[in-house]
Structures are given as structure tokens and as C-alpha cells.
N, C-alpha and C positions, 0 to 999 in steps of 0.2 A: 690362376695361381699367382699369388703375390710375389713380388721381387724380394731379394735378400735385403735391399736397402730399406724397403718399406717395413719388413719384419723387424729389422734392427731399430728403426725409428719408433715402432710401436712398443718394443721392449723398454726403450728409454723413457717413453711417456708415462708408463705406469699402468697398472691394471685398471684402476678406478677411472682414469680419463678415457681409456680405450673402451671400457664397458659403457660409459655414459654416451660417448659419441655414436657407438653402434646402436644403442638402444634408441637414441633420438632419430637416427636414420630410419630404423624400422617403423617408428611411430609416424614419422612424416610420410612414409610410403603408404601405410594403411590408414592414415587419418584417424587415429584414436583420439577421441575428445577428452579434454581436461587433463590428460596426462602430461603434456608439456609444462603446464604450470606446476604440477607436482614434482617434476624432475628439476625445474629451476629452484624449487624450495630445497631439495636435497643437495643439488650441485653447488648452490651458493650459501650453504649453511654457515660458512666461516664468517660471513658478514651479516647474518640474521640475528637480531637480538633474541636472547633466550630468557626464560623466566627464572628468576632467583627469588629467594625468600628473605624477609627482613632479618631473621635470626642469623643469617650468614654474614650480615654486615653490622650487627649490633655492637655498639661501642662499650657495653658493659663487660664485666669479667665472667659472665655466666657461661656454663657449659650446657649445650643443648643435645638432646637425644631424640630419636624417632622423628627426625625431620622437623624439629621445633615443637613437637607436642609435649615434650618433657623438658622442663627448665630446672637446672640445679645451680648451686653455688659454684664458685671458681675452684673449690677444693672438695671433691666428693669423698675424700678419704674418711672424714668424720661420719658421714652417712653410712659408708660401707662398714666401718668399724662398729658402729652402733647396731646395725643389722646383723653383723656376724656374732656379736656378743649375745644378742637375743636368741638367735638360732642355736648357738652352741649351748647356752644355758638350758634351753628347752630340750635339746637332744640328750644332754647329760642327765637331766632330771627324768626324762622319759625312760632312759636306758638303765640308770643305776639307782635312782633315789626313791622309787616307789614300785610296788608290786600290783597296785590296783589299776585296772584299765580305765575306769571312770575318772580317777584322779589324773591319769596321764592324758586322756583326751581333753579334759578341762584345761590342762596346762598348754596343750597344743592349740586349743581354741583361743586362749588368751594371748599366746604368742602370735597367732595370726592377726588378731585385732591390733596388737602393738605394731607389727610390721605394716599392716594396712594404713594405720594412722601416720606412721613414720613416712611412708611413701607419699601420702596426701600432703604432708607439710613440707617435705623436702624436695618434691619434684613438681611443684606448681608455682605459678607466678604469685609472689607474696604481696603484690600491689605496686609493681614498678610503674613509675610515672613516665609518660613519653617525653623524649627530648625535643628541644626546639633549636634548630640551627639557623633560623631566620631572624634572630634578634641581635641587637647590638648594645652599645653602651647606653643609648637612650632608654631602651627597655629596662636595663638594670637600674637606672636612676629612677624611673617611674615606678618600678616594682617595689623599690625600697620604701616608697611612701604609701603603699596600699594598706588599707585597714579593713579587716573582715569582722562582721558582727556575728558572734556565736552565742546564741541564747542570751542576748543582752549584754555580752561582754565583748569589747573591741580588742581584736588580736591583730598585731602587726604581721603582715605577710613577708616572708623571707624570700630572697632570690638566690638561686643556686648558680654559681659561676661556671660549673662544669656542665650541667644539663641545660643551662640557660633558660630556666623556667621560674615562674613565681610559684613556690611550693605551697600546697594547701596546709592548713594548720595540722600539727602533730606529725608531719612528714619530716624525713631526714635523709641526707645523702650518706649511704653506706660506703665507707672507704674500701671495704674488702670486695664488695660486689660491683662498686663503681656505678651505683644506680640511686636515684631518689625513690624512696619507698613510702607509700601512703600509710599513715598511722604506724610508723616504725616503732617496733618494740625493742628488738635487739637482734644481733647476728649470732646465731647459735652455732658454736664450733662442733658440737656433737651431732648436728644434723647437716652442717655445712651450708646453711641457707638463712636468708633474712626471715625474720618473723614480722609480719605486717598485717595489713587489713584483711587480705584474702586468704591467709593461712593460719591466723592466730587461733581460731576455734579448733583447727586440726592439731595445733600444737598442744592445746589444753587436753584434747582427747588423747594424744600420745602420752603426755605426762601421767594422766590418771590411769590409762590402760597399762602403762609400764609399771606404775606403782602397784596396781592390782596383781600383775603378773609376778613380779619379784616378791611381793608379800606372800602370794600363794605358794610359790616354790620354797620360800623361806620357811613357812609353817610346816609343810610336809617334809622338807629336808631336815628340819630340826627334830621332827618325830622319828625319822629314820636314824639320825645321828644319836638321839637319846637311847633308842633301843640297842644300837651297837655299843654305846658306852656302857650300858647296863650289862651286856654280855661280856665285856672286857673289864668289868669291875671298875668302871669309870676311870680307866687309864687312857689318857689322850693319845699317846703315840702308838700304842697297839691298835687303837680304833682308827687312827689316821692311816696306818699301814694296811688295815683291812679294807677301808673304803675311802681312798683319797679323792675319788670323784665327788662323792656326796659331801665331804668336808669342804672341797673347793667351791662347789655351787652354793653351799650354805654360807660361806664367807662372802662370795661375790654378791649373792642376793641380799645379804645383810647390809653391805655398803651401798648397793644400788637403791634399796628401799629407803635407807636413811636419807640420802641426798634427794631422791625423788619426792619423799615426803615433804622435805623443806621447800622444793620447787612448787609442789601442789598447794601448800599453805600460802606461800608468797603470791602466787598467781591467782589464787582464790581471793585474796585480799585486794589485789589490783583490779580484778574483774568486777568485784562488787562496788569498787570506788570509781570505775571507768578511768583507770590510769594505765599508762604503759610503763614498762620497766625503765625506759629512758627518762620519762618524766619523773618517776619516783627517785631515780638516781640523781637527777639534777635538782630534786626538791622544787619542782616547778610550781607546786601549789602550796608551798609552806606558808606564804604570807598573802595569798590571794585565793579567790574563789575558783574552784574547778568548774568551768562553764560546761563541761561535757558530762558532768555527773547528773544523771536523771533519776536517781533513786535505786534502791537495792534490786528490785525485780526488773525494772526497765534496763538497768545496766547488764544484767544477766541475759535478758532477751536480746539486747542489741549485739552482745558479744557472741552468743551461741546459736541464736535462732533466727535472727534477722537475715533476709535474703542478701547474699553477697553481690556486690556490683560486678559487672563484667570486667575483664582485664582491660587496662588502659592502653595496652600495646598489643597489637595483633602481630605476633612474631612470625606467623605464616603468611603474612601479607606479601603479595607478589611485587617484586621490584624489577623493573626493566633495566637491563645492563647489556652493553655491547660486549660480546665475546671476542677475544683476540685470537687471530688465526695463528 
């Protein structure tokens, strides 16, 4: 039987230390192999380096989900607002604007395509270039003198003072995401993500699927509204009072289809010319030859069908770091 002094001392030591000491004592008595090493691993966990992921230390402003598998821009509210507007439009159309099951199912299918392409463009790496922390002033000076030959045209390579890298041609540092993005097109506030080399084709898919979706519900909502207007002798306010949901989705789909049509035409032009929105805005090729233009069909193939390069940054790469006790 243990003394009161020993019991009081054990209570002050804590349950974990008492348990580990007694377990070690029994292991030493019965000579259990390999277990002492396992116990030292658990008992000394405070000084053992644990594995962390690169996305936990990334210096950009991105927001990561699902342990680094999903990467979004710094403000996902645009992405959520766009997704909510699509879901709400599809629900109102399905519930109030049509009586045909086939028409409703087609609208739901188009909405699913829009949401899928929206997720692909807004939740993946747009082409972020890896940072370099091992360069200094000398690297900056030498990088400013580098010239790259692109299809017979010499292009001066630029140096990023934030990422400390020599950027490839057509890349740019996004001040919102705080990353250098390869073949940077623009930062889309409605998606909350940069549009670059690795998600531009999904952006094109999103624009055209959204245009198809809102044009589709616009046509059938107009047919519903026209029948309601004829029943009310083409009086607007009685029709609005009878079917406010149909009139609301008709108005919203009209505005959305108008702007999406403009985006679709503009990016179709850029795609066939192999230009980015930033290059077009800066009028980069106004007085010089576009060295990236490979012809109508080859430009479409490169933008939509060519195999995408792997991500330049492995955000789930393991990083060793000492944990603090």
C-alpha cells in the first residue's frame, strides 16, 4: 500500500506522466520489444518535428480549402454570389416560369454545367508561379537584361521584386492575389480568382454555358410572360402582380444575357488572335507583331484543347517545421 506522501506526489505530477512511467516499468519487466522506441516517440512529441503543408505558409492572399486541394482568391464572396444567383434563377424558373418537365430539366442541366465550370475556374490554380527567396540584388540586375526569343521575336524578360523571379512572357503579378500568374488575363471579381494559363479555358466554358443558360430561361420566361400579358389584356402592372417571380427572372436573365454576350464576343476575338485581356487593354500589339499568334485554328487549339501544364507550385508539399511546446 502506497504512503499518503507518494499519492500526493503522483497527483501533482499529472495523469500523463504517471501513466507513462508505470507503462515503461511494466514494459521493462516483461521485455516487450520495440515498444520503448514507440513510447519515446509519443512522450517526446513536443520536440519532434511534424509535417506541415506549403499552403499553410504561402505568402499569397489565396484562401485554401480541403487541405490545399482547392485554391480560391482572397475574397470568395464574388464566387458565392455568382453561384447563388445561378441557383436562385434556376429554382425560380423551375418553380414558377414553366409547366413543362422537359424544359425544366434542360434548365437544371444547363445550371449544373454553369456551376461545374464556375467551380473549375474559381477553385483551381490559375497558373501561379513559384516564389524564389534565395535571390538578391545581383539576380535582379541580371534578370533585367535577359531576352527571350519567342517565334523569332525578342522579348525582354521582366523581374518581379515581390516574388523575386524572372517572369515568363505574358505573366503578371496580381496585386489582389499577391501572386505572379503565368499568361495572366485578368482578375475576375465575379469569380474572385485570377484568370490565367491553367483556368482560362474553363473561364471560356463558364461564359458560354452561362450565356446559354440565361438565354434559355430568357426565351421561355418571355413566352410565359407573353401569355400572362395576353390574359391581362397587355397591362403590365396586373401581370406583374400575378407573376412577380416570372417577371423578375425575365429581367435578370435579360441583363445577364446581354453582358455575357458581350463577354463571349470579346473573348472569342481575343482567343482567335491569341491575346489576353491585359494585352488588349495595354494595346501591346498595336504597333508591333504578335509573336504568339499562330493562326485562327491553331490559336483555338492552343487555348481550348492543348494539354495544360502541371501546377508550378505543389501547395500540398510537405514542409518540416519544429513545433513549439
